[in-house]
C-alpha positions as CSV (number, residue, x, y, z in Angstrom):
1,D,-1.0,-22.2,-18.2
2,A,-0.8,-21.2,-14.5
3,A,-3.7,-18.8,-14.9
4,E,-5.8,-21.5,-16.5
5,Q,-5.1,-23.9,-13.6
6,Y,-6.0,-21.3,-11.0
7,L,-9.2,-20.4,-12.9
8,K,-10.1,-24.1,-13.0
9,V,-9.7,-24.4,-9.2
10,T,-11.8,-21.3,-8.6
11,T,-14.6,-22.4,-10.9
12,E,-14.7,-26.2,-10.5
13,H,-13.8,-26.2,-6.8
14,A,-15.2,-22.9,-5.6
15,G,-16.1,-24.3,-2.1
16,A,-12.6,-25.8,-1.5
17,A,-10.4,-24.4,1.2
18,I,-7.8,-23.6,-1.4
19,A,-10.1,-21.6,-3.7
20,P,-9.5,-18.2,-2.2
21,D,-5.7,-18.6,-2.5
22,A,-6.1,-19.9,-6.0
23,M,-8.2,-16.8,-6.9
24,L,-5.5,-14.6,-5.4
25,K,-2.9,-16.4,-7.6
26,L,-5.1,-16.1,-10.6
27,G,-5.1,-12.4,-10.1
28,M,-1.3,-12.4,-9.8
29,S,-1.0,-14.4,-12.9
30,L,-3.3,-12.2,-14.9
31,N,-1.3,-9.1,-13.8
32,A,2.0,-10.8,-14.8
33,L,0.5,-11.4,-18.2
34,G,-0.3,-7.7,-18.5
35,A,-4.0,-8.0,-17.9
36,R,-4.1,-5.5,-15.1
37,E,-7.8,-4.7,-15.3
38,Q,-8.8,-8.4,-15.1
39,A,-6.4,-8.9,-12.2
40,C,-8.0,-5.9,-10.3
41,A,-11.4,-7.3,-11.0
42,T,-10.3,-10.7,-9.7
43,Y,-9.0,-9.2,-6.5
44,A,-12.2,-7.2,-6.0
45,Q,-14.4,-10.3,-6.6
46,L,-12.3,-12.4,-4.2
47,G,-13.4,-10.2,-1.3
48,V,-17.1,-10.6,-2.3
49,K,-17.0,-14.3,-3.1
50,Y,-14.8,-15.3,-0.1
51,P,-15.4,-12.8,2.8
52,Q,-14.2,-15.6,5.1
53,A,-10.8,-15.8,3.4
54,S,-7.9,-16.1,5.7
55,G,-5.9,-13.1,6.9
56,N,-3.0,-14.2,4.8
57,V,-5.2,-14.2,1.6
58,R,-6.7,-10.8,2.5
59,Q,-3.3,-9.3,3.1
60,G,-2.1,-10.8,-0.2
61,V,-5.1,-9.2,-2.0
62,A,-4.3,-5.8,-0.4
63,R,-0.6,-6.1,-1.4
64,E,-1.4,-7.1,-4.9
65,Q,-4.0,-4.4,-5.4
66,R,-1.4,-1.9,-4.4
67,R,1.2,-3.5,-6.7
68,S,-1.2,-3.6,-9.6
69,R,-2.3,0.0,-8.9
70,C,-6.0,-1.0,-8.7
71,D,-8.4,1.9,-8.2
72,G,-10.4,1.2,-5.1
């Protein structure tokens, strides 16, 4: 359910200030569900879609990419 809600925020409210954080949490939720490839794709897309994301979000992406063992 959490992944669905984060996806809803990132698609329906893509321009909202909370969207980058929601996208990070979507990736975290996907990884927790065992969907590592989708989580890694979400982290990679976050940097492209939200290059202006806060430092905290960018640090979170880097941390979660390491945790998920994303390639690149």
